[in-house]
Each structure stands twice: as structure tokens, then as C-alpha cells.
C-alpha positions in Angstrom: 83.2 104.8 78.5 80.2 107.1 78.0 78.0 108.2 80.9 74.6 109.8 80.8 74.3 110.0 77.0 70.8 110.7 75.7 69.4 107.9 73.5 66.0 107.2 72.1 64.5 103.8 72.1 61.8 102.3 69.8 59.0 104.8 69.0 59.4 106.5 72.4 61.2 109.8 72.1 61.7 110.4 75.8 65.4 110.7 76.6 66.6 107.9 78.9 69.9 108.7 80.6 71.6 105.3 81.0 75.1 104.0 81.1 75.1 103.7 77.3 78.3 101.8 76.4 81.4 100.2 77.7 84.0 97.7 76.6 84.0 94.2 78.1 86.5 91.6 76.9 87.0 93.7 73.7 83.3 93.8 72.8 81.2 97.0 72.9 78.0 96.4 74.8 75.0 98.6 75.4 72.6 99.0 78.3 69.0 100.1 78.6 67.6 98.5 75.4 70.2 99.7 72.9 71.5 97.2 70.4 74.5 95.3 71.8 76.5 94.9 68.7 76.3 95.6 64.9 74.0 93.3 63.0 72.0 90.6 64.7 72.2 91.2 68.5 69.5 88.7 69.4 69.2 85.0 70.3 69.6 84.0 66.6 73.1 85.5 66.6 74.0 81.9 67.7 74.2 79.9 64.4 71.7 77.0 64.4 69.1 78.8 66.5 65.8 79.9 65.0 63.0 81.8 66.7 59.3 82.1 65.7 56.3 83.7 67.2 52.6 83.2 66.8 50.4 85.9 68.3 46.7 85.4 69.2 45.6 89.1 69.1 42.1 88.2 70.4 43.7 87.2 73.7 46.1 88.8 73.6 48.5 85.9 74.2 50.6 83.5 72.1 53.6 81.3 71.9 57.3 81.6 71.0 59.4 78.7 69.8 63.1 78.4 69.8 64.2 75.7 67.3 67.6 73.9 67.3 66.9 71.4 64.5 70.5 70.0 64.7 70.0 69.4 68.4 71.6 71.1 71.4 72.7 70.2 74.9 70.3 71.8 77.3 70.0 72.6 81.0 67.3 74.4 83.1 67.1 76.2 86.4 63.7 76.9 87.9 63.7 79.5 90.7 60.1 80.7 90.9 57.7 78.9 93.3 54.8 78.6 90.8 56.2 77.1 87.5 54.1 75.8 84.6 56.5 73.5 82.8 56.9 70.5 80.5 59.8 68.1 80.1 62.1 69.9 82.4 63.0 66.9 84.5 64.7 65.2 81.6 67.2 68.1 81.5 68.5 67.0 84.9 72.2 65.9 84.2 71.5 62.5 85.7 68.8 61.7 83.2 69.1 60.0 79.9 68.3 62.5 77.2 71.3 64.4 75.9 69.8 66.6 73.1 66.7 68.8 72.7 65.4 70.2 69.4 63.2 73.1 70.5 62.0 75.1 73.5 58.3 76.1 73.5 57.3 79.2 75.5 53.7 80.3 75.8 51.1 82.3 77.6 47.9 81.3 79.5 49.6 79.2 82.3 49.0 75.5 82.2 46.6 75.8 79.2 49.4 77.1 77.0 51.6 74.1 77.5 49.5 72.5 74.8 51.5 74.5 72.3 54.5 72.3 72.7 52.6 69.4 71.1 52.4 71.4 67.9 56.2 71.9 67.9 56.6 68.2 68.3 54.4 67.5 65.3 56.3 70.1 63.2 59.6 68.5 64.0 58.4 64.9 63.6 57.1 65.7 60.1 60.6 66.8 59.2 62.2 63.7 60.8 63.9 65.7 63.5 64.5 64.2 66.9 65.8 61.0 68.4 65.6 58.2 65.9 63.4 55.3 67.0 62.4 52.6 64.5 60.5 54.3 61.7 59.9 57.6 63.5 61.7 60.4 65.3 61.0 61.6 68.8 61.5 65.4 69.1 62.4 66.5 72.6 60.7 69.8 73.3 60.8 71.2 76.9 58.4 74.1 77.5 57.2 76.6 80.0 54.3 79.0 80.3 53.7 82.3 81.9 50.5 83.5 83.8 48.7 86.1 81.6 45.1 84.9 82.4 44.3 88.3 83.9 44.9 90.1 80.6 42.1 90.1 77.9 40.0 87.1 77.3 41.4 84.1 79.3 39.5 81.7 77.1 41.7 82.6 74.2 44.6 80.2 74.7 47.6 78.8 72.8 46.9 75.4 71.4 49.0 72.8 69.6 48.3 74.7 66.3 49.8 77.9 67.9 53.0 76.0 68.5 53.0 74.5 65.1 52.5 77.9 63.5 55.3 79.5 65.6 57.7 76.7 64.6 56.8 77.1 60.9 57.5 80.8 61.2 60.8 80.3 62.9 63.9 81.8 61.2 67.4 82.9 61.8 66.5 86.5 61.3 66.9 88.9 64.3 64.2 88.1 66.8 61.1 90.2 66.8 60.8 91.9 70.2 58.0 93.5 72.1 54.4 92.4 72.6 54.5 89.4 70.3 54.2 85.6 70.7 54.3 84.5 74.3 54.9 88.1 75.3 51.6 89.3 73.8 49.9 89.3 77.2 52.9 89.9 79.4 52.7 92.7 82.0 54.8 94.1 84.8 54.3 96.3 87.9 51.2 94.4 89.2 52.1 94.6 92.9 49.6 97.4 93.3 47.0 95.9 91.1 46.4 95.8 87.3 45.2 99.4 87.3 48.8 100.5 88.0 50.5 97.8 85.8 52.4 98.2 82.6 52.9 96.3 79.4 56.0 94.1 78.7 56.9 91.4 76.2 59.9 89.7 74.5 63.4 91.0 74.7 66.7 89.7 73.4 70.4 90.5 73.4 73.7 88.9 72.3 77.4 89.4 72.3 80.5 87.8 70.8 83.9 88.0 72.3 87.2 88.0 70.4 87.8 84.3 70.6 84.5 83.6 68.8 82.4 82.7 71.8 78.8 83.9 71.4 76.3 84.1 74.2 72.8 85.3 73.7 69.5 85.7 75.7 65.8 85.8 75.0 63.4 86.6 77.7 59.7 87.1 78.2 59.1 89.4 81.2 55.8 89.0 83.1 57.0 90.1 86.5 55.1 91.4 89.5 57.4 94.3 90.2 59.7 96.7 88.3 62.2 96.4 85.6 65.5 98.1 86.6 68.2 99.4 84.3 71.2 97.2 85.3 73.7 99.9 84.6 72.2 102.7 86.7 69.7 101.1 89.1 66.9 103.4 87.7 63.4 102.0 87.1 62.6 101.5 83.4 59.1 100.3 83.9 56.9 98.8 86.6 54.4 99.8 89.3 53.0 103.2 88.6 52.0 105.9 91.0 48.2 106.3 91.6 48.1 109.1 89.0 49.8 106.8 86.5 52.4 109.4 85.5 55.5 108.0 87.2 56.9 105.0 89.1 56.0 104.1 92.7 59.2 102.0 93.1 58.4 98.4 94.2 61.5 98.4 96.4 60.1 101.2 98.5 56.7 99.7 98.6 58.2 96.4 99.9 60.1 98.2 102.7 57.0 100.1 103.6 55.0 96.9 104.0 52.6 98.1 101.3 52.6 95.0 99.1 52.0 91.2 99.4 52.5 88.2 97.3 49.0 86.6 97.5 47.7 87.7 94.1 47.7 86.1 90.7 50.9 84.5 89.4 53.5 86.0 87.2 56.6 84.5 85.6 59.7 85.5 83.6 60.8 82.9 81.1 64.4 83.0 79.7 66.6 81.2 77.3 70.4 81.4 77.0 72.0 80.1 73.8 75.7 79.7 73.1 77.9 78.2 70.4 80.1 76.6 73.0 80.3 72.9 73.6 78.8 72.1 77.1 77.8 69.1 79.0 74.3 69.0 80.6 75.9 69.7 83.9 77.7 72.8 82.5 74.5 74.0 80.7 72.6 73.7 83.9 75.3 75.7 85.7 75.0 78.5 83.1 71.3 78.6 83.6 71.8 79.0 87.3 74.3 81.9 86.9 72.1 83.6 84.3 69.5 84.1 87.0 71.8 86.8 88.3 70.6 88.8 85.3 67.1 88.5 86.6 68.2 89.8 90.0 69.9 92.8 88.4 67.0 93.8 86.3 63.8 92.7 88.0 62.7 93.7 91.5 61.3 91.7 93.3 62.0 88.4 91.5 61.8 84.7 92.2 58.7 85.1 94.4 56.2 82.6 95.7 53.8 83.6 92.9 56.4 83.5 90.0 57.3 80.6 87.8 60.7 82.1 86.9 63.1 79.8 85.0 65.9 79.9 82.5 66.8 77.3 79.8 70.4 77.0 78.4 71.0 75.7 74.9 74.6 74.8 73.7 74.9 74.1 70.0 78.5 72.9 70.2 79.5 74.6 67.0 82.6 76.0 68.8 84.5 72.9 70.0 87.1 72.7 72.7 87.4 73.4 76.4 85.3 76.2 77.7 85.4 78.5 80.8 81.9 77.9 82.2 82.5 80.8 84.6 82.9 83.2 81.7 79.9 81.8 79.8 77.8 82.2 83.0 78.9 85.7 83.6 78.2 86.8 80.1 74.8 85.0 80.2 73.9 87.1 83.2 75.0 90.3 81.3 72.9 89.6 78.2 70.0 88.4 80.2 69.8 91.7 82.1 70.0 93.6 78.9 67.3 91.5 77.3 65.0 92.2 80.2 65.4 95.9 79.7 64.5 95.5 76.0 61.4 93.5 76.9 60.0 96.5 78.7 61.2 99.1 76.3 60.1 97.4 73.1 56.5 96.6 74.4 53.3 98.0 73.0 50.5 99.1 75.3 47.0 97.8 75.7 43.9 99.7 76.7 44.4 100.5 80.4 47.9 99.0 80.4 50.4 101.4 79.0 53.9 100.6 77.7 56.9 102.8 78.4 56.4 104.7 75.2 52.9 105.7 76.3 53.9 107.4 79.6 54.0 111.2 79.8 57.1 112.7 78.2 
């Protein structure tokens, strides 16, 4: 175990003193935005998963598509009180549909949900989906985050945005930072946008010795702070009035200095695994993965958030599974992905990223 090792992340050369590495079930993992394992340590480490982004720089906003062209068992758990979603009811274990073929994530709140239609078109053209007569019906749940307060709110993801993201999807390591649905994502808005920071897309993955892989992708658009889950230190979030350090949303909350009456937020997450799960088990994994949100975002699941997590199980690894282990690992990789979402972001005018703060 190594404590307090200095590491440098992205283009930011400021030393961050985190819990850097430890061994868990025989796998070396890393905290604070450092790659979790050699090679691909992102959502696409799960075979059969592809990820594509389409960024609308004029927004900035965009969409991110997770493709599972062979189909996957899926579950979802919605914790925020202000969700913008599509086709999430069908993931209820009591409902008919057993396989999904993509997840569509977007910016611009309810307007961005249109992007899922483009993903449906892309899949239908390739005859991917539930066969029905002479056509195929692609099942594409989706969710959108609230970034209407950043840039031009009239620039919105459309069906074409989703189509382009699906067309760009690949099994390469996921591009992170201020891209796709994370292009307009921000954090630290509890004291107003003048003290907010930029966030974006983050991803992390691990594989344990028996071949089980669990991975996470997250788009962090939270009202409060991002916390390093290994040390409890603030990585990014509400800045002090001079903009040079962190005000600490936890302290502001206890002082009665904040409220949850402003614009909406939302953190959107996806867990993927090569395990074979039922819809009930996939839903349970999504529920437990929210522990990763609680470890790395403060506050979270508020009345103005649309926080949710999808789970995708490809079934490539057959046999009985320990859902408790998968859920616990899902929470771990989700927390790490959240840290990366903040650390890999690129700033906008007036909304700095971590790398822009004084050294």
C-alpha cells in the first residue's frame, strides 16, 4: 500500500496527494483519477461494449452513446428527484423486455432526449433489436442532464447527434473529460455559477482473478463537490469567492448557507459487467453502485438532481455470480470514475477546470 504519493493527472501539474494504490481481490486499483489497470481501464474493457461521443461545441453540449449490439440484460435505479429519462420503466424486472441494445445519454434536459431516436435509427438500419416481422425494434433507454445554464441553451442534441455518436462508437478506451454529454457538465453550483467548475465524462474498470470485469462510465453534473473517495479531500467543486480554493459544500450545508431551489443538475452513470445477470440482479447492482455516488459527490441525490445509474450485463461470463461482489465492485469503480470526470475536464470561459486553478 502506498500513501501520499505525488502523482500528476492530465495536463495539470499540481501534485495531488491521494491514496494512490492498493490491492483488492488480487487487482491493483488506483484512486484520484489514475488509471485502474494496465491497458483499457474504461467502460469498454467489458467485451461487447462500445462508446461514442458527439460534441456540439457551439453549446457546449452533446450526447454519449453506449452500444451493446449483441444485447444486454439491463437494470436502472433512479435516485434524484428531477430525472429526465426515456424507456426506464421497461427495465423494471416485472416488465416484458429482457434485452437492451444501447443507452443514450445527453445534455440539455428534456430536449436532449431526442438524441435516443437517432440511436434507434442507427441500430434499425443494421437490423439490431427485437425482431418483429420485417423489422427490428431497438430498445434504447436514455437519460439527460441539465446543462441549460451553460452556453447557448438553444443548441441542443437532436436525433442526428445520437446517430453520429452511435456511428462513432468503438471498443477503444473511452474518451474522457468535456466531451459528448459531458461537454456542458459543471459542478460546484451551490453558490452560483460564478463559483462553479467544469466537469465531464469519467470512466474506470477492473478485472478480478476469476475473470469478472466490472466497469463504470459517469457524467458528473452535480450541484456540490467531488470528493476523493480514498482520502475525503475535495477534488473539485464550490470555489471560495476569490476562486482560488474550495469552499467545501459540506461546511456550507452545515452553516445553512445553501439551498436546493436553483436550477437542476444530474449525474448519469452506467455500470457494465461481463457477468450473467437477471433483470432483478442488474437492478440490484445499479442500486448498490449509488454508494459510489455517495462516496465521491457531496451533496448528492437532491431534490434538484436527476441522478441515476444503468447496469448492463453482457452475459459473456456464464455461471453463478455473487451479486454482492459485483455491486461492491460497481460502487468502487463508480467512485473512481467520478473523480476522473472532474480531473479530466477542460474549462470554459468563467468556468475553470481543476487544471486551471492556481498551482
